[in-house]
C-alpha positions as CSV (number, residue, x, y, z in Angstrom):
1,M,-42.1,-40.8,146.8
2,K,-42.3,-43.4,144.1
3,I,-45.3,-45.4,143.0
4,L,-44.9,-48.5,140.6
5,A,-48.1,-49.2,138.7
6,N,-47.0,-52.6,137.5
7,D,-50.2,-53.6,135.8
8,G,-50.9,-50.0,134.6
9,I,-53.0,-47.1,135.8
10,S,-55.2,-44.6,134.0
11,N,-53.8,-41.2,133.0
12,T,-56.3,-39.7,135.4
13,G,-54.7,-41.5,138.2
14,I,-51.2,-40.6,137.1
15,H,-52.0,-36.9,136.8
16,A,-53.5,-36.9,140.3
17,L,-50.5,-38.6,141.8
18,E,-48.0,-36.4,140.0
19,K,-49.9,-33.3,141.0
20,A,-49.5,-34.4,144.6
21,G,-45.7,-34.8,144.2
22,F,-45.5,-38.5,143.6
23,E,-43.3,-40.1,140.9
24,V,-45.2,-42.7,139.0
25,L,-43.5,-45.5,137.1
26,T,-45.6,-47.6,134.7
27,T,-42.9,-50.1,133.7
28,N,-44.4,-53.6,133.5
29,V,-41.9,-55.6,135.5
30,A,-41.9,-59.4,135.2
31,Q,-42.8,-61.2,138.4
32,G,-39.3,-62.7,138.7
33,Q,-37.7,-59.3,138.5
34,L,-40.2,-57.5,140.7
35,I,-38.2,-57.6,144.0
36,N,-35.0,-56.4,142.3
37,F,-36.8,-53.5,140.6
38,I,-38.6,-52.4,143.8
39,N,-35.4,-52.4,145.8
40,E,-33.3,-50.7,143.0
41,H,-35.8,-47.9,142.6
42,Q,-36.8,-47.7,146.3
43,I,-40.5,-48.0,145.5
44,D,-42.9,-46.8,148.2
45,G,-46.2,-47.9,146.7
46,L,-46.9,-50.9,144.5
47,L,-50.1,-50.9,142.4
48,V,-51.3,-54.1,140.8
49,R,-54.4,-55.6,139.1
50,S,-54.8,-59.3,138.8
51,A,-51.6,-60.2,136.9
52,T,-48.9,-59.3,139.5
53,K,-48.7,-61.4,142.7
54,V,-47.7,-59.8,145.9
55,R,-46.8,-62.7,148.2
56,K,-44.8,-63.0,151.4
57,D,-41.5,-63.2,149.4
58,V,-42.1,-59.8,147.9
59,L,-43.2,-58.3,151.1
60,D,-40.3,-59.6,153.1
61,A,-37.7,-58.7,150.5
62,C,-38.8,-55.1,149.9
63,P,-38.4,-52.9,153.0
64,S,-39.1,-49.7,151.1
65,L,-42.8,-50.6,150.5
66,K,-45.3,-48.7,152.5
67,L,-48.5,-49.5,150.4
68,I,-50.0,-52.1,148.2
69,G,-52.9,-51.1,146.0
70,R,-55.2,-53.3,143.9
71,G,-56.9,-51.7,141.0
72,G,-60.2,-53.6,141.3
73,V,-62.1,-55.6,143.9
74,G,-60.7,-59.0,144.6
75,M,-57.3,-59.2,146.4
76,D,-56.6,-62.9,146.2
77,N,-53.3,-62.1,144.4
78,I,-52.1,-60.2,147.5
79,D,-51.2,-61.6,151.0
80,V,-53.3,-59.0,152.6
81,A,-53.1,-60.1,156.2
82,Y,-49.4,-60.5,156.1
83,A,-48.9,-57.1,154.5
84,Q,-51.0,-55.5,157.1
85,K,-49.1,-57.3,159.9
86,K,-45.9,-55.8,158.6
87,G,-47.5,-52.4,158.8
88,L,-48.2,-51.8,155.1
89,H,-51.4,-50.1,153.9
90,V,-53.4,-52.3,151.6
91,I,-56.1,-50.7,149.5
92,N,-58.4,-51.5,146.6
93,T,-61.2,-49.9,144.7
94,P,-64.4,-51.9,145.4
95,A,-66.9,-49.4,143.9
96,A,-65.1,-48.2,140.8
97,S,-65.8,-51.1,138.4
98,S,-69.3,-52.3,139.5
99,E,-71.2,-50.8,136.5
100,S,-68.7,-52.0,134.0
101,V,-68.9,-55.6,135.3
102,A,-72.7,-55.5,135.4
103,E,-72.9,-54.3,131.8
104,L,-70.6,-57.2,130.7
105,V,-72.9,-59.6,132.4
106,F,-75.7,-58.3,130.3
107,A,-73.6,-58.4,127.2
108,H,-73.3,-62.1,127.8
109,L,-77.0,-62.4,128.5
110,F,-78.2,-60.5,125.5
111,G,-75.7,-62.3,123.3
112,G,-76.8,-65.6,124.7
113,V,-80.6,-65.3,124.2
114,R,-80.0,-64.2,120.6
115,F,-77.2,-66.7,119.9
116,L,-74.6,-64.0,119.1
117,Y,-71.8,-66.1,120.6
118,D,-72.4,-68.7,117.9
119,A,-73.6,-66.5,115.1
120,N,-70.4,-64.4,115.3
121,R,-68.4,-67.6,114.9
122,N,-70.3,-69.0,111.9
123,M,-71.3,-65.9,109.9
124,P,-67.7,-65.2,108.7
125,L,-67.4,-68.9,107.7
126,E,-70.8,-69.6,106.2
127,G,-72.7,-66.3,106.0
128,D,-72.3,-66.0,102.2
129,S,-73.2,-69.6,101.4
130,K,-75.7,-70.6,104.1
131,F,-77.4,-67.4,105.0
132,K,-80.9,-68.8,105.0
133,Q,-79.9,-71.8,107.0
134,L,-78.2,-69.7,109.6
135,K,-81.2,-67.4,109.8
136,K,-83.3,-70.4,110.6
137,S,-80.9,-71.7,113.2
138,Y,-80.8,-68.4,115.1
139,G,-84.4,-67.4,114.6
140,N,-85.7,-68.9,117.8
141,G,-84.3,-66.3,120.3
142,A,-85.9,-65.1,123.5
143,E,-86.4,-61.8,125.3
144,L,-84.9,-61.0,128.7
145,R,-87.9,-58.9,129.7
146,G,-90.3,-60.8,132.0
147,K,-87.7,-63.4,132.9
148,T,-86.2,-64.0,136.3
149,L,-82.6,-63.2,137.0
150,G,-81.1,-64.9,140.1
151,I,-78.0,-63.2,141.5
152,I,-75.7,-65.1,143.9
153,G,-73.8,-62.6,146.0
154,F,-75.4,-59.2,146.5
155,G,-72.5,-56.8,147.0
156,R,-71.8,-53.7,144.9
157,I,-71.6,-55.6,141.6
158,G,-74.6,-57.8,142.3
159,K,-76.6,-54.7,143.1
160,A,-75.4,-53.0,139.9
161,T,-76.4,-56.1,137.9
162,A,-79.8,-56.1,139.6
163,K,-80.4,-52.5,138.6
164,I,-79.8,-53.2,134.9
165,A,-82.1,-56.2,135.2
166,L,-84.9,-54.2,136.7
167,G,-84.5,-51.5,134.0
168,V,-84.8,-54.2,131.4
169,G,-88.0,-55.4,132.9
170,M,-86.8,-58.6,134.6
171,K,-87.8,-60.0,137.9
172,V,-84.8,-60.1,140.3
173,V,-84.1,-62.5,143.1
174,Y,-80.9,-62.8,145.1
175,S,-79.1,-65.0,147.6
176,D,-76.5,-63.6,150.0
177,P,-75.7,-64.9,153.6
178,I,-75.0,-61.4,154.8
179,V,-77.5,-59.1,152.9
180,E,-80.9,-60.1,154.1
181,E,-82.9,-57.3,152.5
182,V,-82.0,-54.2,150.4
183,S,-83.6,-51.2,148.9
184,L,-82.4,-50.3,145.4
185,S,-82.9,-46.9,143.8
186,L,-83.0,-47.1,140.0
187,S,-82.1,-43.6,138.7
188,F,-82.8,-42.3,135.2
189,F,-81.3,-39.6,133.0
190,D,-84.0,-37.0,133.7
191,G,-83.6,-37.2,137.5
192,Q,-86.5,-39.5,138.1
193,S,-86.0,-42.7,140.2
194,V,-87.9,-45.8,141.2
195,D,-87.2,-47.7,144.4
196,F,-87.3,-51.5,144.7
197,K,-87.2,-53.5,147.9
198,L,-85.7,-57.0,147.7
199,E,-85.3,-59.8,150.2
200,A,-82.8,-62.6,150.1
201,I,-84.0,-66.2,149.3
202,P,-82.1,-69.5,149.8
203,K,-79.7,-70.4,147.0
204,E,-81.5,-73.6,146.3
205,E,-84.8,-71.7,145.7
206,L,-83.0,-69.2,143.5
207,L,-81.5,-71.9,141.3
208,K,-84.9,-73.6,140.9
209,T,-86.8,-70.5,140.0
210,S,-84.4,-68.4,137.9
211,D,-84.2,-68.4,134.1
212,F,-80.7,-66.9,134.3
213,V,-78.2,-66.9,137.1
214,S,-75.3,-64.5,137.6
215,V,-72.6,-65.2,140.1
216,H,-70.9,-62.4,142.1
217,V,-68.9,-63.8,144.9
218,P,-65.2,-63.5,145.9
219,A,-62.7,-66.3,145.3
220,Q,-63.7,-69.5,147.1
221,K,-62.0,-72.7,148.3
222,E,-64.9,-74.7,147.1
223,Y,-67.4,-74.4,144.2
224,I,-70.4,-72.3,144.7
225,I,-72.0,-73.9,141.7
226,G,-71.3,-77.6,141.2
227,K,-73.1,-80.6,139.7
228,K,-75.7,-80.6,142.4
229,E,-76.5,-76.9,142.0
230,L,-76.6,-77.2,138.2
231,E,-79.1,-80.0,138.5
232,L,-81.4,-77.8,140.5
233,M,-81.6,-75.2,137.8
234,K,-84.5,-74.9,135.3
235,D,-84.1,-76.9,132.1
236,G,-82.9,-74.5,129.4
237,A,-81.6,-71.9,131.9
238,A,-78.3,-70.1,131.6
239,I,-75.5,-69.0,133.9
240,V,-72.9,-66.1,133.8
241,N,-69.7,-65.9,135.8
242,A,-67.9,-62.5,135.7
243,A,-66.7,-62.8,139.3
244,R,-63.8,-65.3,139.9
245,G,-62.6,-68.4,138.3
246,G,-63.1,-71.5,140.4
247,V,-66.5,-70.6,141.8
248,I,-68.2,-72.8,139.1
249,D,-67.2,-76.4,138.5
250,E,-66.4,-76.1,134.8
251,V,-66.4,-79.9,134.2
252,A,-70.0,-80.1,135.6
253,L,-70.9,-76.9,133.6
254,V,-69.8,-78.5,130.3
255,D,-71.7,-81.6,131.1
256,A,-74.8,-79.5,131.8
257,L,-74.4,-77.8,128.4
258,E,-73.8,-81.1,126.7
259,N,-76.9,-82.8,128.0
260,K,-79.0,-79.7,127.3
261,K,-79.7,-79.0,130.9
262,L,-78.4,-75.4,130.3
263,A,-78.9,-73.4,127.1
264,F,-75.7,-71.4,127.4
265,A,-73.1,-70.0,129.7
266,G,-71.2,-66.7,129.7
267,L,-67.7,-66.8,131.2
268,D,-65.4,-63.9,131.8
269,V,-63.2,-65.8,134.3
270,F,-61.9,-69.3,134.3
271,E,-60.6,-72.0,136.7
272,S,-57.3,-72.4,135.0
273,E,-56.8,-68.7,134.0
274,P,-54.8,-67.5,132.3
275,S,-54.8,-70.8,130.3
276,P,-58.5,-71.7,130.1
277,E,-59.4,-75.3,129.2
278,L,-59.9,-76.0,125.5
279,R,-63.1,-77.8,126.3
280,I,-64.5,-74.5,127.6
281,L,-63.0,-72.3,124.9
282,M,-64.2,-74.5,122.0
283,H,-67.7,-75.2,123.3
284,P,-70.3,-73.8,120.9
285,N,-72.7,-72.8,123.8
286,V,-70.2,-70.8,125.8
287,S,-70.0,-67.0,125.4
288,L,-66.4,-66.0,126.2
289,T,-64.5,-62.9,127.2
290,P,-60.9,-62.8,128.7
291,H,-61.5,-61.3,132.2
292,I,-62.4,-57.9,131.0
293,G,-65.2,-57.1,133.4
294,A,-63.6,-53.9,134.7
295,A,-61.8,-53.1,131.4
296,T,-63.7,-50.0,130.3
297,K,-62.2,-46.5,130.0
298,E,-64.7,-45.2,132.5
299,A,-64.0,-47.8,135.1
300,Q,-60.2,-47.5,134.7
301,D,-60.5,-43.7,135.1
302,R,-62.5,-44.2,138.3
303,I,-60.1,-46.9,139.5
304,G,-57.0,-44.7,138.9
305,L,-58.5,-41.7,140.5
306,E,-59.7,-43.6,143.6
307,L,-56.3,-45.2,144.0
308,A,-54.6,-41.9,143.7
309,Q,-56.9,-40.3,146.3
310,Q,-56.3,-43.1,148.8
311,I,-52.5,-43.0,148.3
312,I,-52.4,-39.2,148.7
313,S,-54.5,-39.5,151.9
314,L,-52.3,-42.3,153.4
315,L,-48.8,-41.4,152.3
316,K,-48.9,-37.6,152.3
């Protein structure tokens, strides 16, 4: 049986599939050529990340397909219900990348409170001629310890983010319409652990009381954070989005940064991805990454292996 990993797969995943007797193709086929390639090679399983779209046209035109796999959490690039209606298996890897995304959130937070997003832009340009001025500009940083992190959406990634925050010494509050209360176990390298019990609070209360907000929700039809929500936040607070583009109103976000309502924002995802708006990209108070939340070697190994195990279980 043939598996096309169109957006790539880790060597760990390839080896597991090949050991089970699958042929793995890692050719990156352009969207417009995808149907022809699948039919020509009689592909049984198609693996994608966020780049390749698996819509009704692909599903209808490729009768050899038995399985669609998403290396990651969100499946908004796949017509899941339609694929399942046609009898295809649709799988993803919801647990594999949680820690990597959570660590990226804190990369943005640590970089934000110490102005790294701006210092890394200006040091190469003016570090040799204006060192003392830059030192003064960036000399009013803050600590995360003792501050409140509000997490909107408390699934696997939200929980992983909370654990890092608790380890740093932050207070954690969260808002989630489904998860009313949770017990988190924070494990350490020597086998010790500490348990924390948390209860959900209304989103409005979270926005009013948090020093930093991190958003962890799936793709939405409407903004989770718009002008009204941003106005509720503390003066000088900050927000990070490593979930999905379109859950934060970027126009309202820029306005909040311009009028100093927010100190900074960290964005890994964008409304108009893969062509983010220049007003966002050029803003001096936005920390930017190009949708790399799950892009660590460790996460990709876990994703590849988890996909392989599910494929072997379902197709063998």
